[in-house]
Biopython code that builds the backbone (N, CA, C, O; Angstrom):
import numpy as np
from Bio.PDB.StructureBuilder import StructureBuilder

atoms = [
    (1, "LEU", "N", (200.979, 23.831, 132.578)),
    (1, "LEU", "CA", (200.526, 24.649, 133.684)),
    (1, "LEU", "C", (199.126, 25.160, 133.364)),
    (1, "LEU", "O", (198.901, 25.796, 132.334)),
    (2, "LEU", "N", (198.202, 24.874, 134.253)),
    (2, "LEU", "CA", (196.836, 25.374, 134.139)),
    (2, "LEU", "C", (196.653, 26.467, 135.183)),
    (2, "LEU", "O", (196.874, 26.241, 136.373)),
    (3, "VAL", "N", (196.255, 27.638, 134.740)),
    (3, "VAL", "CA", (196.045, 28.775, 135.629)),
    (3, "VAL", "C", (194.579, 29.150, 135.601)),
    (3, "VAL", "O", (194.008, 29.355, 134.530)),
    (4, "THR", "N", (193.958, 29.242, 136.782)),
    (4, "THR", "CA", (192.571, 29.700, 136.871)),
    (4, "THR", "C", (192.514, 30.862, 137.850)),
    (4, "THR", "O", (193.217, 30.875, 138.861)),
    (5, "THR", "N", (191.678, 31.824, 137.539)),
    (5, "THR", "CA", (191.454, 32.946, 138.443)),
    (5, "THR", "C", (189.958, 33.114, 138.643)),
    (5, "THR", "O", (189.156, 32.758, 137.779)),
    (6, "PHE", "N", (189.598, 33.659, 139.788)),
    (6, "PHE", "CA", (188.198, 33.870, 140.108)),
    (6, "PHE", "C", (188.079, 35.222, 140.788)),
    (6, "PHE", "O", (188.688, 35.457, 141.832)),
    (7, "ASP", "N", (187.300, 36.102, 140.198)),
    (7, "ASP", "CA", (187.107, 37.448, 140.722)),
    (7, "ASP", "C", (185.624, 37.667, 140.940)),
    (7, "ASP", "O", (184.830, 37.651, 140.000)),
    (8, "GLU", "N", (185.265, 37.872, 142.198)),
    (8, "GLU", "CA", (183.862, 38.077, 142.515)),
    (8, "GLU", "C", (183.615, 39.489, 143.034)),
    (8, "GLU", "O", (182.590, 39.746, 143.666)),
    (9, "GLY", "N", (184.532, 40.394, 142.775)),
    (9, "GLY", "CA", (184.384, 41.767, 143.244)),
    (9, "GLY", "C", (183.164, 42.427, 142.623)),
    (9, "GLY", "O", (182.863, 42.228, 141.446)),
    (10, "GLU", "N", (182.473, 43.207, 143.423)),
    (10, "GLU", "CA", (181.265, 43.866, 142.936)),
    (10, "GLU", "C", (181.430, 45.368, 142.802)),
    (10, "GLU", "O", (180.538, 46.041, 142.287)),
    (11, "SER", "N", (182.558, 45.910, 143.257)),
    (11, "SER", "CA", (182.703, 47.346, 143.276)),
    (11, "SER", "C", (184.156, 47.735, 143.036)),
    (11, "SER", "O", (185.074, 47.014, 143.425)),
    (12, "TRP", "N", (184.351, 48.863, 142.400)),
    (12, "TRP", "CA", (185.688, 49.410, 142.193)),
    (12, "TRP", "C", (186.200, 50.087, 143.464)),
    (12, "TRP", "O", (187.385, 50.407, 143.561)),
    (13, "PHE", "N", (185.310, 50.308, 144.443)),
    (13, "PHE", "CA", (185.659, 51.102, 145.615)),
    (13, "PHE", "C", (186.204, 50.291, 146.782)),
    (13, "PHE", "O", (186.766, 50.864, 147.715)),
    (14, "HIS", "N", (186.053, 48.984, 146.750)),
    (14, "HIS", "CA", (186.523, 48.143, 147.842)),
    (14, "HIS", "C", (187.729, 47.331, 147.384)),
    (14, "HIS", "O", (187.784, 46.888, 146.236)),
    (15, "PRO", "N", (188.703, 47.134, 148.289)),
    (15, "PRO", "CA", (189.854, 46.298, 147.924)),
    (15, "PRO", "C", (189.370, 44.912, 147.470)),
    (15, "PRO", "O", (188.488, 44.315, 148.086)),
    (16, "ASN", "N", (189.946, 44.437, 146.420)),
    (16, "ASN", "CA", (189.494, 43.185, 145.824)),
    (16, "ASN", "C", (190.556, 42.110, 146.006)),
    (16, "ASN", "O", (191.746, 42.355, 145.804)),
    (17, "ARG", "N", (190.120, 40.936, 146.384)),
    (17, "ARG", "CA", (191.011, 39.777, 146.450)),
    (17, "ARG", "C", (190.549, 38.795, 145.388)),
    (17, "ARG", "O", (189.368, 38.461, 145.299)),
    (18, "ILE", "N", (191.483, 38.349, 144.601)),
    (18, "ILE", "CA", (191.169, 37.453, 143.495)),
    (18, "ILE", "C", (191.839, 36.112, 143.755)),
    (18, "ILE", "O", (193.037, 36.051, 144.029)),
    (19, "TYR", "N", (191.063, 35.045, 143.666)),
    (19, "TYR", "CA", (191.564, 33.689, 143.862)),
    (19, "TYR", "C", (192.346, 33.274, 142.628)),
    (19, "TYR", "O", (191.886, 33.463, 141.502)),
    (20, "LEU", "N", (193.525, 32.711, 142.839)),
    (20, "LEU", "CA", (194.357, 32.211, 141.756)),
    (20, "LEU", "C", (194.768, 30.795, 142.087)),
    (20, "LEU", "O", (195.223, 30.514, 143.196)),
    (21, "SER", "N", (194.608, 29.910, 141.134)),
    (21, "SER", "CA", (194.978, 28.518, 141.321)),
    (21, "SER", "C", (195.918, 28.111, 140.187)),
    (21, "SER", "O", (195.662, 28.393, 139.017)),
    (22, "LEU", "N", (197.008, 27.445, 140.558)),
    (22, "LEU", "CA", (197.961, 26.930, 139.573)),
    (22, "LEU", "C", (198.014, 25.419, 139.713)),
    (22, "LEU", "O", (198.121, 24.895, 140.822)),
    (23, "TYR", "N", (197.941, 24.727, 138.596)),
    (23, "TYR", "CA", (197.962, 23.277, 138.602)),
    (23, "TYR", "C", (198.921, 22.800, 137.515)),
    (23, "TYR", "O", (198.861, 23.252, 136.372)),
    (24, "GLY", "N", (199.807, 21.875, 137.893)),
    (24, "GLY", "CA", (200.729, 21.322, 136.914)),
    (24, "GLY", "C", (201.750, 20.425, 137.584)),
    (24, "GLY", "O", (201.825, 20.356, 138.810)),
    (25, "GLU", "N", (202.533, 19.742, 136.771)),
    (25, "GLU", "CA", (203.527, 18.801, 137.283)),
    (25, "GLU", "C", (204.558, 19.468, 138.186)),
    (25, "GLU", "O", (205.061, 18.834, 139.114)),
    (26, "SER", "N", (204.878, 20.719, 137.937)),
    (26, "SER", "CA", (205.923, 21.403, 138.700)),
    (26, "SER", "C", (205.411, 22.108, 139.945)),
    (26, "SER", "O", (206.207, 22.630, 140.726)),
    (27, "VAL", "N", (204.098, 22.133, 140.146)),
    (27, "VAL", "CA", (203.515, 22.831, 141.288)),
    (27, "VAL", "C", (203.425, 21.883, 142.483)),
    (27, "VAL", "O", (202.943, 20.757, 142.362)),
    (28, "VAL", "N", (203.896, 22.354, 143.636)),
    (28, "VAL", "CA", (203.807, 21.561, 144.861)),
    (28, "VAL", "C", (202.357, 21.575, 145.334)),
    (28, "VAL", "O", (201.826, 22.647, 145.624)),
    (29, "PRO", "N", (201.699, 20.413, 145.421)),
    (29, "PRO", "CA", (200.293, 20.363, 145.831)),
    (29, "PRO", "C", (200.070, 20.931, 147.230)),
    (29, "PRO", "O", (200.876, 20.716, 148.136)),
    (30, "GLY", "N", (198.983, 21.647, 147.390)),
    (30, "GLY", "CA", (198.588, 22.165, 148.695)),
    (30, "GLY", "C", (199.312, 23.421, 149.134)),
    (30, "GLY", "O", (199.099, 23.895, 150.249)),
    (31, "THR", "N", (200.156, 23.965, 148.287)),
    (31, "THR", "CA", (200.888, 25.176, 148.657)),
    (31, "THR", "C", (199.941, 26.369, 148.703)),
    (31, "THR", "O", (199.141, 26.583, 147.792)),
    (32, "VAL", "N", (200.048, 27.141, 149.779)),
    (32, "VAL", "CA", (199.266, 28.368, 149.910)),
    (32, "VAL", "C", (200.247, 29.511, 150.114)),
    (32, "VAL", "O", (201.086, 29.464, 151.014)),
    (33, "ILE", "N", (200.142, 30.526, 149.286)),
    (33, "ILE", "CA", (201.019, 31.686, 149.387)),
    (33, "ILE", "C", (200.153, 32.895, 149.714)),
    (33, "ILE", "O", (199.165, 33.161, 149.029)),
    (34, "THR", "N", (200.518, 33.617, 150.751)),
    (34, "THR", "CA", (199.714, 34.763, 151.182)),
    (34, "THR", "C", (200.289, 36.099, 150.721)),
    (34, "THR", "O", (199.673, 37.144, 150.931)),
    (35, "GLU", "N", (201.449, 36.072, 150.102)),
    (35, "GLU", "CA", (202.043, 37.307, 149.585)),
    (35, "GLU", "C", (201.163, 37.874, 148.473)),
    (35, "GLU", "O", (200.530, 37.122, 147.732)),
    (36, "ARG", "N", (201.125, 39.189, 148.359)),
    (36, "ARG", "CA", (200.307, 39.829, 147.334)),
    (36, "ARG", "C", (201.015, 39.802, 145.984)),
    (36, "ARG", "O", (202.188, 40.160, 145.876)),
    (37, "TYR", "N", (200.299, 39.382, 144.980)),
    (37, "TYR", "CA", (200.790, 39.383, 143.607)),
    (37, "TYR", "C", (199.745, 40.027, 142.718)),
    (37, "TYR", "O", (198.584, 40.154, 143.107)),
    (38, "ASN", "N", (200.151, 40.433, 141.532)),
    (38, "ASN", "CA", (199.196, 40.971, 140.570)),
    (38, "ASN", "C", (199.391, 40.283, 139.219)),
    (38, "ASN", "O", (200.177, 39.344, 139.096)),
    (39, "HIS", "N", (198.670, 40.759, 138.218)),
    (39, "HIS", "CA", (198.730, 40.097, 136.917)),
    (39, "HIS", "C", (200.106, 40.213, 136.262)),
    (39, "HIS", "O", (200.463, 39.374, 135.434)),
    (40, "TYR", "N", (200.875, 41.227, 136.615)),
    (40, "TYR", "CA", (202.236, 41.320, 136.083)),
    (40, "TYR", "C", (203.126, 40.234, 136.664)),
    (40, "TYR", "O", (203.981, 39.687, 135.968)),
    (41, "ASN", "N", (202.926, 39.918, 137.944)),
    (41, "ASN", "CA", (203.676, 38.822, 138.561)),
    (41, "ASN", "C", (203.330, 37.493, 137.896)),
    (41, "ASN", "O", (204.212, 36.670, 137.652)),
    (42, "LEU", "N", (202.058, 37.287, 137.606)),
    (42, "LEU", "CA", (201.642, 36.056, 136.935)),
    (42, "LEU", "C", (202.244, 35.977, 135.537)),
    (42, "LEU", "O", (202.736, 34.924, 135.132)),
    (43, "LEU", "N", (202.208, 37.075, 134.805)),
    (43, "LEU", "CA", (202.800, 37.099, 133.467)),
    (43, "LEU", "C", (204.294, 36.801, 133.539)),
    (43, "LEU", "O", (204.807, 36.029, 132.729)),
    (44, "ARG", "N", (204.992, 37.395, 134.486)),
    (44, "ARG", "CA", (206.434, 37.155, 134.626)),
    (44, "ARG", "C", (206.715, 35.696, 134.976)),
    (44, "ARG", "O", (207.697, 35.121, 134.507)),
    (45, "THR", "N", (205.855, 35.099, 135.795)),
    (45, "THR", "CA", (205.990, 33.686, 136.159)),
    (45, "THR", "C", (205.878, 32.807, 134.923)),
    (45, "THR", "O", (206.682, 31.894, 134.735)),
    (46, "ILE", "N", (204.898, 33.073, 134.088)),
    (46, "ILE", "CA", (204.698, 32.295, 132.859)),
    (46, "ILE", "C", (205.869, 32.509, 131.900)),
    (46, "ILE", "O", (206.352, 31.557, 131.286)),
    (47, "GLU", "N", (206.320, 33.743, 131.772)),
    (47, "GLU", "CA", (207.462, 34.028, 130.898)),
    (47, "GLU", "C", (208.697, 33.236, 131.324)),
    (47, "GLU", "O", (209.389, 32.656, 130.487)),
    (48, "GLU", "N", (208.968, 33.217, 132.623)),
    (48, "GLU", "CA", (210.135, 32.473, 133.116)),
    (48, "GLU", "C", (209.956, 30.967, 132.968)),
    (48, "GLU", "O", (210.898, 30.263, 132.604)),
    (49, "ALA", "N", (208.755, 30.468, 133.249)),
    (49, "ALA", "CA", (208.509, 29.030, 133.162)),
    (49, "ALA", "C", (208.694, 28.516, 131.736)),
    (49, "ALA", "O", (209.138, 27.386, 131.532)),
    (50, "LEU", "N", (208.357, 29.335, 130.765)),
    (50, "LEU", "CA", (208.461, 28.924, 129.369)),
    (50, "LEU", "C", (209.751, 29.397, 128.699)),
    (50, "LEU", "O", (209.960, 29.164, 127.509)),
    (51, "GLY", "N", (210.612, 30.060, 129.468)),
    (51, "GLY", "CA", (211.877, 30.528, 128.912)),
    (51, "GLY", "C", (211.710, 31.655, 127.914)),
    (51, "GLY", "O", (212.497, 31.777, 126.976)),
    (52, "LEU", "N", (210.694, 32.478, 128.108)),
    (52, "LEU", "CA", (210.425, 33.591, 127.202)),
    (52, "LEU", "C", (211.026, 34.875, 127.750)),
    (52, "LEU", "O", (211.306, 34.975, 128.944)),
    (53, "GLY", "N", (211.220, 35.837, 126.895)),
    (53, "GLY", "CA", (211.631, 37.156, 127.343)),
    (53, "GLY", "C", (210.415, 37.922, 127.851)),
    (53, "GLY", "O", (209.280, 37.464, 127.715)),
    (54, "THR", "N", (210.660, 39.082, 128.432)),
    (54, "THR", "CA", (209.551, 39.905, 128.898)),
    (54, "THR", "C", (209.043, 40.765, 127.746)),
    (54, "THR", "O", (209.657, 40.833, 126.681)),
    (55, "LEU", "N", (207.921, 41.412, 127.982)),
    (55, "LEU", "CA", (207.372, 42.338, 127.002)),
    (55, "LEU", "C", (208.031, 43.712, 127.102)),
    (55, "LEU", "O", (207.764, 44.604, 126.297)),
    (56, "GLY", "N", (208.906, 43.865, 128.116)),
    (56, "GLY", "CA", (209.609, 45.124, 128.284)),
    (56, "GLY", "C", (208.766, 46.203, 128.944)),
    (56, "GLY", "O", (209.115, 47.383, 128.901)),
    (57, "ARG", "N", (207.689, 45.814, 129.539)),
    (57, "ARG", "CA", (206.798, 46.761, 130.227)),
    (57, "ARG", "C", (206.832, 46.461, 131.723)),
    (57, "ARG", "O", (207.890, 46.142, 132.264)),
    (58, "ASN", "N", (205.696, 46.560, 132.391)),
    (58, "ASN", "CA", (205.639, 46.327, 133.833)),
    (58, "ASN", "C", (206.006, 44.899, 134.214)),
    (58, "ASN", "O", (206.411, 44.650, 135.350)),
    (59, "ASP", "N", (205.870, 43.964, 133.290)),
    (59, "ASP", "CA", (206.251, 42.582, 133.593)),
    (59, "ASP", "C", (207.754, 42.454, 133.804)),
    (59, "ASP", "O", (208.197, 41.579, 134.548)),
    (60, "SER", "N", (208.532, 43.297, 133.175)),
    (60, "SER", "CA", (209.988, 43.202, 133.333)),
    (60, "SER", "C", (210.435, 43.623, 134.732)),
    (60, "SER", "O", (211.512, 43.229, 135.177)),
    (61, "LYS", "N", (209.623, 44.417, 135.429)),
    (61, "LYS", "CA", (209.942, 44.869, 136.787)),
    (61, "LYS", "C", (209.314, 43.975, 137.848)),
    (61, "LYS", "O", (209.673, 44.064, 139.022)),
    (62, "ALA", "N", (208.390, 43.121, 137.453)),
    (62, "ALA", "CA", (207.655, 42.284, 138.409)),
    (62, "ALA", "C", (208.461, 41.042, 138.786)),
    (62, "ALA", "O", (209.207, 40.494, 137.974)),
    (63, "ALA", "N", (208.295, 40.621, 140.016)),
    (63, "ALA", "CA", (208.928, 39.385, 140.481)),
    (63, "ALA", "C", (208.021, 38.208, 140.144)),
    (63, "ALA", "O", (206.802, 38.315, 140.279)),
    (64, "PRO", "N", (208.587, 37.097, 139.712)),
    (64, "PRO", "CA", (207.748, 35.916, 139.478)),
    (64, "PRO", "C", (207.242, 35.342, 140.798)),
    (64, "PRO", "O", (207.824, 35.595, 141.853)),
    (65, "ILE", "N", (206.182, 34.587, 140.739)),
    (65, "ILE", "CA", (205.637, 33.931, 141.927)),
    (65, "ILE", "C", (206.612, 32.842, 142.349)),
    (65, "ILE", "O", (206.996, 31.999, 141.538)),
    (66, "ARG", "N", (207.009, 32.857, 143.604)),
    (66, "ARG", "CA", (208.002, 31.900, 144.118)),
    (66, "ARG", "C", (207.377, 31.050, 145.216)),
    (66, "ARG", "O", (206.323, 31.389, 145.755)),
    (67, "GLY", "N", (208.036, 29.946, 145.539)),
    (67, "GLY", "CA", (207.653, 29.148, 146.686)),
    (67, "GLY", "C", (206.630, 28.064, 146.424)),
    (67, "GLY", "O", (206.108, 27.470, 147.367)),
    (68, "LEU", "N", (206.330, 27.792, 145.163)),
    (68, "LEU", "CA", (205.349, 26.748, 144.896)),
    (68, "LEU", "C", (205.820, 25.739, 143.859)),
    (68, "LEU", "O", (205.055, 24.864, 143.452)),
    (69, "TRP", "N", (207.062, 25.852, 143.433)),
    (69, "TRP", "CA", (207.591, 24.968, 142.393)),
    (69, "TRP", "C", (208.448, 23.856, 142.976)),
    (69, "TRP", "O", (209.139, 24.041, 143.978)),
    (70, "ARG", "N", (208.389, 22.702, 142.332)),
    (70, "ARG", "CA", (209.244, 21.569, 142.707)),
    (70, "ARG", "C", (210.631, 21.796, 142.221)),
    (70, "ARG", "O", (211.505, 20.956, 142.435)),
]
sb = StructureBuilder()
sb.init_structure("model")
sb.init_model(0)
sb.init_chain("A")
sb.init_seg("    ")
for serial, (resi, resn, name, xyz) in enumerate(atoms, 1):
    if name == "N":
        sb.init_residue(resn, " ", resi, " ")
    sb.init_atom(name, np.array(xyz, "f"), 0.0, 1.0, " ", f" {name:<3s}", serial, name[0])
structure = sb.get_structure()
């Protein structure tokens, strides 16, 4: 799984949208998800994909990213 993010925010005062791209054998090509996720959701997704436990912090409460896996 290759994960890339792109953040072009210029200010702490404006809502920021960050581009996230996932590439890998298990990812359905062309999938677009509009639900809001954060870095804890991404961490939880990676933990589940690799069969790892959580760190026991905010990642344990976060939902993994769904709807893009084969």
